[in-house]
N, C-alpha and C positions, 0 to 999 in steps of 0.2 A: 649707537649704530643700529641696535635692534629697533629703537623707535623710528629711525630713519627708514629702515626696511619695511616696517609695518605701514608707515605713511605712504611709501611708494606702492606697496601692495594695494592699499585702499584706493589710491589715485588711479592705478591701472585698471582696477575692477570697475571704477566709476566711468572711466574714459571709454571703455568698450563694453557697453551694457549688453548688447546682443550676444556676444561671445560668452560673457559672464552668465547670462540666463541659460543659454544652451548647456554650458558646462554644469551649472548648478542643477538644472532639471535632470540631465543625464546621470550625473554622479549620485544625486540624492535618490533617484529612482533605482539605480543599480545597487546602491548601498542598502536601501530598504528591502529590496528583493533578497540580497545576500543575508541580511539580518534575520528575515523571516525563515529562510532556508536553514540558517544556522540554528535557530531555536528548534525547528523541527528535527534536524539531524541530531542535535545534542540530546533531545528528548528520546529519540529512537535508540541512541547509543547507551542511554542510562537504564533502559528496560531490564529489570531483574538484576541490576548491578548493586543494589542498595543493601543486600543481605550481608550481615557481618560474617557469615559463613561462606561467602561467595567463592573463595579460593578453593574450598574443599567440597563444595556442593555440586553433585553430578546427577544426571538423569540416565537411567538405563534405557537403551534403545534396542530394537531388534531388527536384524536383516532377515527377510523372509524370502526364501528361494521359490520363485514362481517360474512358469514356463517362459515368460517374457523377460526374465532376469530377476535381479534382487530388487525388492521394494523395502523401504525402511519405515518402520513405524515406532511411535512413541508409546504404544501400548505393550503391556507385559502380562504374564500370568499372575493371578492373585497371590500365590505363595512366595513370589520372588523376593520381596523385601526381607521377610523373616529368614528365608533360607540363606541369602547373601550375608546377613548379619551373623548367622550361626556358623557359616562355613568359611568365611574369609576374615582373618584378623585385620586386614586393611580397612574393613568397613566398621567405622565407629558406631554408626546408627543408620537405620534405613526406614523409609516410610512408603506406605501404599496409599495412593489417593485416586479418587474417581469422581468425576462430575459428569452429569448427563443433562444437557440443556435442551434436549428434544422435548422433555416434559418439565413443567415448572413445579414449584413447591409452594405450599401455603403454610404459614405459621399463624396460629391463632392464640389470642389472649383476651378474655372477656368477649367483647363484641368486635374486636379488631381482627380482620383477616388481611395479612400482609403477604404479597407475593415476593419471594426472595430466591436468590441463587444459592444452591447448596453445594457443599463439598464433603464427600466422605473421605475420612483420613484415618490412618492408624495412629497409635498412641503417641509416637514421638514427633508428630507433625510440628508442634510449636517449638521443638528443639532445632529442627532443621530449618524451619522458616520462622525465625524469631520475631513475629509481629508483636508489637507492644501490647501487653496485657494491662488494661486499666482497672479491671474489677476481677477479683479472684487471686489466688496464690499462684504466681507464675511458675514456681517450682513444682506445684502439685497438679496444675491443669494438664490433663491429658484427655485425649479423645476416647472416652469410655462409653460402653453401651448405655443407652437410655439417658445420655446427657447431650448437651448442646452448648457450643461456644459461639456467641453472636457478636456482630460488629456494633460499634457505638451508634451508628445511624439507625440500625435495625432496632436496637434497644430503645432508642427515643421514640420510634414509631410504635412499638408494642407497649411500652411501659411509661412513656412520658418523659423519662430521664434515664441516664446511664446508671445512676446510683441505685435505682429501684429494681434493676434487672437480676442481680445475683440471687440465686435460690428460688426464683420464680419457676413456675411450670408452664410450658407452652404446649400447644397441641400441634402435632406435625401431620399435615394433610388430613386432619380430622379423623385420624385413626390410632394415634398413640401419643402418650404424654412424655415430654422430655424435660429434664431439669437443667436450668441454665447454670453452668458451672464456671463461666467466665465471660468477660467482655474484652474484645480487642479493638484497637484503633482501626478505623476503616482501611481496607486494603488500598495502598497508594496507587495512583494511576500508572506509576512506573513498574507495576507488577503485571506480568502476562497472565497470571491466574487471578481472576476476579470472582469473588464470592462474598456472600453476606453472612453465612453461618457454616459451622463445621460440625458434622456428625461423625459418630464412630463408624469406622469401616466394618466393625463387627456387626452393626445393625444391617448394613448392606449385605454382608456375607450370610446372615441368617435367612434372608429372603431370596438370596441368589446362590444356591449351593454350587452352581457351575463354576463360580469364581475360584473355588478351591482346587480346581483341576489345572495341571500344567498344560493341558491341551487347549485351554481357552484363554483368550487375551482380551482385556478391556481396561483394567486400571493402569495407572502410571506408577513407576517405581523411582524413588529418589534415594540417593545414598550420600552420607557424610563420610568422606574418607579421612583417614588419619594423615597428619602432615608427613611429607616425605614419600608418599605412595607413588610408585612408578606406574603411570597411567597405561603405557604400552604393555608393560608386564601384566598388569591387572586385567587388561582387555584380553590378553592371550589366555589368561586363566579362565575367564567366564565365557569365552567364545562358544564352547560346546556345553555350556552349563545345562541348558534345557535338555539336550541329548542325554547327559549324565543323569539328570533327575528323572527322566522317563525311561531309563535303562535302554537307551538306543531306539525307543519307539518313535520319537520326534527328532528328525535330523535336518529338517528344512529351515529351522529357526536358529539363528546365532545372535548372541548378545554382545553388546559393547556399551561403554559409558561415554558420555560427552558432558562437558561443563554445562550446567543448567543455564547459566546466564548467556551462553552462546546459542542456545536453541532458538530463541526468538528471532534473531537476525540470520542465523545460519541453519535453518531447519529443513532445507530442501536437499534431498539426496537423489542421485541417479546411479542405479546399479550398485548400491551400497557405498557410494563415495559422495562425500559432502560436495554439493554443487550450488551453493548460494542460498537464496531465500530473500527475506526482506532487505538484507544487506545490499542487494542489487539496487533497490530504490534509494538507499542512503548514498551509494556511490553515484547514482544517476543525478540526484539533486545537488550533490556536492559539485559534480562536473558542470551542471547548469549554472550554479552560483559562480563558479570560476569563469564560465563563458560570459555571463552578464557583466561581471566586474571587469574582465578584460576588454569587452566591447566599450564599456563606459570609459576606461582608461585610454583606449585608442582614440576615442572622440577628443579627449582632453589633449592628448599628444598631437593629434593632427591639427586641431584648431590653434593650439599654442605655437606650433612650428610654422603654420601658415601665416600667422600674425607676426612672425619674428621680424619681417622686413620693416615693420613700423617701429621696432625697438633697436634697430641696428646702430643708429647714431647714439642712443643712450649707452650702449655697450662700448662704443668707440671712445666716447668722452670719459666714461668711468675708467676704462683701461688707461687712457692717456694721462689721467690725474693720479694713477697709481693703484687702482683696484686690481687685486689679484684674481686669477680665474676661480680659485676656491671660494672667494667671497661672492662672486657672481653666481656660481653654482648654488651656494647656500641661499642667496636671495631668490632665485627662480624655483628652487625646491621648496623654499618657504612659502612662495605664492601658491604652488600646487597643493602643499599640505594644508595651508589656510583654506583653500577652496574645498579640500576634502573634509575639513572640520565643519565648515559652513554647511556643506552637503549633508554631513552627519546629523546636524541639528534638524534639518528638514526631514531627513530619512527617519529619525526617531519619531518625529511627529506622525509621519506616514505609517510607521509600524504600529503606533498606539491606535491610530484610527482604523487600520486594516486588520488588526489582530483578532477581533471578535469574528469577522467573516472568515478569516484564515482558519480559525479553530473549527468553524462549521464545516469547511471543506475537508480539513484533515481529520476531523473526529477526535481532536485532542483538546486539552485544557492548558494551552501554553500561556505564559504570562511574561511580561518584560520586567523581570526582577534583576536589578543590577548586582548580581553576585560577582565575586572576584574573577571567576572564570569568564563571565560574560563581558565584564569591563575590559579584561585583558584581551578577549577576542575582538571587541569593538575597536580598542586602541590599535591593535595589531592590523586589523583590516584597514583602518583609516590611514595609518602610517604607510602601509603597503601601497594603498591606492595613491596617496599623495606622492610617494617616492617614485613609484612606477610611472604614474601619469606625467610627472614633471621631469623625469630623468632625461629623456631625449631632448625636450626643449632646453633644459638647463645646460646640457653638454653641448648642444648645437649653438646656442646663443653665445655662450662663454668662449667658444673657440675662435670667434672672429678676430682678425688682426686689427688693432686700433688704427694703424696708418691706412690700411685698405678701406676701412669703414669711412674714415674722415675724408678720404679722396674720392668716395663714391664708387669704389671699384667692386663692391660686394653685390652679387646678384644671386638669384636662386640657383643653387647647384643642382645638377641632374640627379645626384645621389639622394638629395633631400626630397626631390619630387618623387623618385621611385620608392623611397621609404613611405611617403604619405600614401601613394597608390597601393603599396603592398599592405599597409595597415587597413585601408578601406576594403581591399579584397579579403583580407583575413577576417574582419568582423562580419562582412556579409556572407562569407562562407559558413561561419558559425551560425548565422541567422538562418541560412538555407537548411542546414542540418537540423536545426530546431523545428523549422516549419515541416519538413518531411517527417520527422519523428513524431510530432504531434498529430499529423495527418494520419499516419499509419496506426498510431495508438487509438485514435478516434474511430477509424474504420473497423479495427479489430473489435473494439468494445461494442460498436453498433452491430457487427456481425454476430457477436455473442448474444446480444439482446434480441435480435430479430430472426436469427436462424431457427429453422424448425427443429425443436428438441426431440421430436418423436412422441411428445405428449402435450396436452393442453394445460398450461400453468395458470392462465388468467382466471381470476374470480374463483379460485379454489381456496376454501377456508379450511385450515387445519385446527382442530379443537383437541386440546389435551384431554386424555381420559383420566379423570381424577375421581376420588371418592367412590360413590356407589356405581358410577359408570364403568368401573374396573370389573364389575360383575358382568359376565358375558350376556346373560339373559336381559339384564336391564339395559345394557348397551344396545342390543338388538331391538328392544322396544323403543328406545330413544331414536334410533336410526329410522325405524318404521314410521314414527310420527313426524320425524324431521322431514321426510320426503313429501309430506302434505303441507308443509309451511309455505305460504305464498312467496314466490321468488326463489325457492330452492328447486334446482333442476335435477340434482341427484345427490345421494348420500351413501357412504360406505365406511369401512374402517380399514386401516393399513398399518403396517409395522415399519414403514419407510417414508421419510419426508422428501424423497426424490432429489436431494441436494447434497449428495456425497456418500461416503462409505458409512453405512449404518450397521453393518454386521455381515460377516462372511463365514464360509465353511469350506473345507476340502473333503467333507464327508459325503461326496457324490461319487458313486462307482458306476461305470458303464463298460460294456464289452470292449476289450482291447485297451483299457486304461493302463498306463504305466504304473506299477505298484509304488514306485518312488515319487510319483508326481504329487505335489502338494499345492497345486494352484487353487486359490480360493475362488469360489463363486459367491457373488453377492446374493444374499437370501432375503426374500421379501414375503413376510406373512401378510395375507390379504383376506378380505371378506368378499362375498359375492358383489359383482358390479364394479369392483375397483378398476379393473383393466378398461372396461367400457367407458366408465365415467371420466377417466383421465385421458381418453382419446388415444390410447396406445393401440397401434394397428396390429392385427393378427396377420402374420405371414402365411400361416397354415394352421389347420386345426381350429379349436374353439377356446373360449375363456371358461372360467368356473361358472357353474350354474346349478341352482337347486333343482332344476328339472331332471337332473341325472342322478338324483339320490346323493349319497355321501361322496364327498370329493376329497376326503383326507388322504386317500391313497393315489391321488393324481398330482401331476406336476406340469408346469409350463416354463419353458426356457426362452431366453431371448436368442436372436440369431447368432450373436457372438458365442453363446454357450454351446449351441449345436455345432457351430463351425469348429470350436475348440475340441469338442469330443469327437469330431469327425463322423457324426452319425448321418447316414443317408436315409431318407424316408422315415423320419423319426416318429411320426404320429403312430401311437399304439405300441411303441417299443417300451421295454421295461428297464429302468435303472434303479439303483439303490440309493436311498437317502438315509444316512445314519444306520445302515444295515438293513433297512426295511425296503421292500420292493414298492416302487411307485410307477405309474404308467404316464407316459408323456401324452398329453391330450392337446397341446398347442405350442406354437412357436410364434413369438412376437417379433416384429421388426425391431431393430436396435433403436434405443432411445438414450438420451444423455441424462443418466441419473447422477453422474459425477460432473465435475467442471470440464470445460473445454481444454484444460491443461492435460487431461487424461484421455487415453483411448477408451472406447467402450469395452467394458470388461464382461466376462461371462456372468449371467444372472439367472436366477430361477424364482418363480412365484410358487408358493404353496398355500393351500387353503387352511387357515388356522385363526379364526376370529379371536380366540382367547389370547393369542400372542401378539395382537395388534395394540399399539399404544396411542394411535391418533384416529380421530373421527374426521373424515374428509367429506366436505360437502361443496358442490358446485352451485353457485348462485348466479341469478340473472344479472346482467350488467345494467347499470343505470339506477338501481334502487338498493345498493349494497347496504347502506346504513339502516334502512327500514327493515330489510331482511334480517340483518344481524340482530337487531333489537327483538324481533320475533323469535329468533333462535335462542337468544339469551333468556327470554321468558320461558320457553320450553325447557331449557337446560335447568333453570331454577326449580322447575316443577319436579324434575327427576332427581336433582341433587341440590337442595336449598342451602346446604352448608358451604358450597363452593361457588366462587365467582367463575364464570366461564373464561378460560384462557384460550385465546385463539391468535392466529396470525395468518397472513395470506401467503400462499405458496410462492407467488411471483416475488414477494419481498425476500423470502428465504433464498430464492434463486439469485436475486441481485446481490445478496450478502456474500456469495461465493467470489464476487469480483469487486469487492469494496476497494481493495488495494489498487487494482488496475484502474477503476473509475476515478479514484483520487489522484493517481498518477496522471491520468488523462486530463483531468480538470486543471491541476496545478501546472502541467506542462503547457496547456493552452495559454494560461495567464503569463507564465514566464517567457514563453516564446513571443507572445505579443509585446512584452516589455523589452525583450532583446531587439525586436524589429524597431520598436519606438526609439530606443536609444541609438541604434544604428542610423535611423533616418534623421534624428536630430543632428548627429555629426555630419551627415551628408548635406543637410540643409545649411549648416554652418559653413561647410566648405564651398557650397554653391554660392552662398552670400559673399564669401571672401573672393571667389573667382570672378563674380560679377563686378565687384569693386575694383579688383586688380586689372580687369580687361575693359573697364568702362570706356576709355578713349578708343581702344581698338573697335569696340562695338559701334561707337559714334562714327568713326571713319568708315566702317563697312556700310552703315546706313546711308551716309552721305554719298557713297559710291554706288548706291542702288540695291544693297542687300535687303531682301524681304525679311519680315518678322519671323516667318517660318524658318528661313535660313539661319537667322541668328539663334533661334531656339535650338535648332539641330546642332549647331556648332558648340553651343554651351553644354548641351546634354550629352553629346557623343562620348566625351571622355569618361563621364560617370557611367554611362551605359556599358562601355568597354570594361571598366573595372568590375562592375556587377556581373557582367557576363563571364569574366574569368573566375569570379568567386563561385558562380553557379556550376561551371564546368569542374572546378575542384571539389565542390561540396557533394555533387550528386553521387559519385561512386562511393564516397564515405558514407553518405546517407543510406545507400542501398545495403552496405555491409552492416551498419548499426541496426536498421530495421529488420534485416534477416536474422541477426543474433537475438533480438528481442522476441520475434515471432517463434523462434525455435523452442521457446518454453511452452507453446501450445500444441497439443496434438491435432486440433482442428483450428484452422486459421485461414485468413484471406490470402489470396495470391498477390504478389507484388507486381502491379501493372506498370508499364512504362510511363503511362500518363500521370501516375502519382508524382513522379519525379519531375517530368516536364511541366506539370501543372504548378508545382512548388516553385520551379525556376521562373516560369512566366509571372506568377504572383509576386515574387520578389522583385523582378524587373519592373513590373508595373508600379509597385510601391515606391521603388527608388526613383523612377522617372517622374511620378507624381510629386515626390518630395522636391526634386530639383526644378521641376517645370514652373513652379510658382516664381522662383527667382529668375529663371530664364525668360519667362514671358514678360515679367516686369522690366527686365533689362531690354528686351526686344522692343517694347512699347515706349521706352524712354526717349525723350526729345534729344537728338544728338547735340544740339546746341549746349545743353546743360553740361555734357562731358567734355566739350571741346572749347568752350569759351575762355578757359584759363590759358589756352595756348596763344 
């Protein structure tokens, strides 16, 4: 019987090649999209989940009370880890870690200079984060002063092999020697923390005494809790821990812990409450995958049901000779499942071909490895697709009465017709929602990239201050010569990369300030000419200048800072910075030093070249590479031991929106796929309609109907269905777009023509899809369709 069913399936597929190809292309494209999304979603869900200590590994967070509400940060005070371990028996172990990617690091051995990512960590780091140690004693390796633990790939770059690394001495930033105490396997891509080597946090503490104060925050703190710890109870204990440790001096910061492996996906907070994060993208693409799969299944159901009239006699004869309804359902579900498996084979081929480009778009290293979980997911998706796609046709065909079939009394029921129309409306409604969503995402990203930021980011080169250039006098000499390099328009130094929160303080005092206010002002250490070179506009007053003598007791605020303090006529007024009086000499217009997700916050500039860590230079457009080579030659003259590390400011700015850009790109592709699959189904239905109404069309033409009239008649039903889909989808699209844009403090306005345009575009695509078959039918010789009568 199984052989008989397989033979029938094969014959039916061969007999109706057009429907078979439409279903194959639609299902395989849909399955390929779903599999790619599954690989991406599965990878996102696995980030930071691989640690053996995952269940007990938590990160300490802080809610900071600001004038605009609570803001949540992952940074803590330097002493936090040790204090928690000493004071709370629930804490088995705690680690302090700090990484600063604004400036790079150089490790040297013999003639090798290797740029690498560093991580400062306290002694128990490899206990909480048990990366596999391949060289060195795992039980003895601890992050100790003057030692370094490096990755295998870094060991190979420096020493030629992993085995030669242990005990060797490397030079860190050409200023101190560190002994290699161990080698660990490269940090997996499933880790949100990416680093090449680990240094002792004590080394960082020695050079940065401020980190010992409870009043400063910068490092991250991680704790390993004992099993059975009540998290809610523990959070209640540490809520006022900073206040306790500072004897009531600091009351605006409250601590809590959250599971470390949850931070990557759920790291966004609003007013102290967890409010999503990257998990929203996981949900978004999961929904898109479901949309695409549903649209593909609808195509199959519609076409199979539409073709049912050709198989009515087959059903009647089978039932007449004793076939039970369950056997017929099994046969038709078998056909749909077989089609799903054939589509799967083509889908897997598409995934293999597209995966390299998909990795480029997503910035991941995904691979199609047939693990048990992936095989289970694929089989589940295929069975689901086959059963869902074939369910209605199977139930529909198997329900016919054999006597009615054989007497020719079966005709298309109104209910069947309405179901088909409803499914078309549903799939096109989903397509319209995707089109509007993609359009809004694209316009918002374009707005972000083209909107005036309040400063000029193009062709600004940021050079890390390393080695000898950390000496202020040598830095000033380098900047002075840099200005004379051909192609260099301006040069200065700065302590801020203009792309996010680099450091803040509430150590500003002004007349009338609420003594309990702890709102942080972003602080920016600058050199002369920084404000002018970056094109930041002065609202009033002036910028720093050596024409006015020493400027160390002067300060410049942005407009948001002045508005927050409520100062009128601020120029010449005196405020206090860290207890010292400083005079306001200027106010800048507001500019976006943070992402468009954030409102413009209070900020001040202060003149302090020794506290800058970046050399910024603006170069002429058109000869960037030639100018950079000249700058590198000058750099090697001042510091021959270091290679010049640089990056463009506009690239840093773009990195703020990597997630949004990837979402926009992927959404465009998947929306296009959804439209393609929907149109394939519409094309198939149009083909079937033309076949079914061939004699009607012939009669109409004989009676004098024009080709235009025939096309209008055939297209009108489809146009009505698509119009209904548009009317249903547009309000839903508006709600979805509004929700997504709510995550941006600065955003586009939702214009009516966004939605009307998407509707018109969908209608045009649908009409173009059916017009091919409609025009072909209208041009057909009526004799061909009527000669059998």
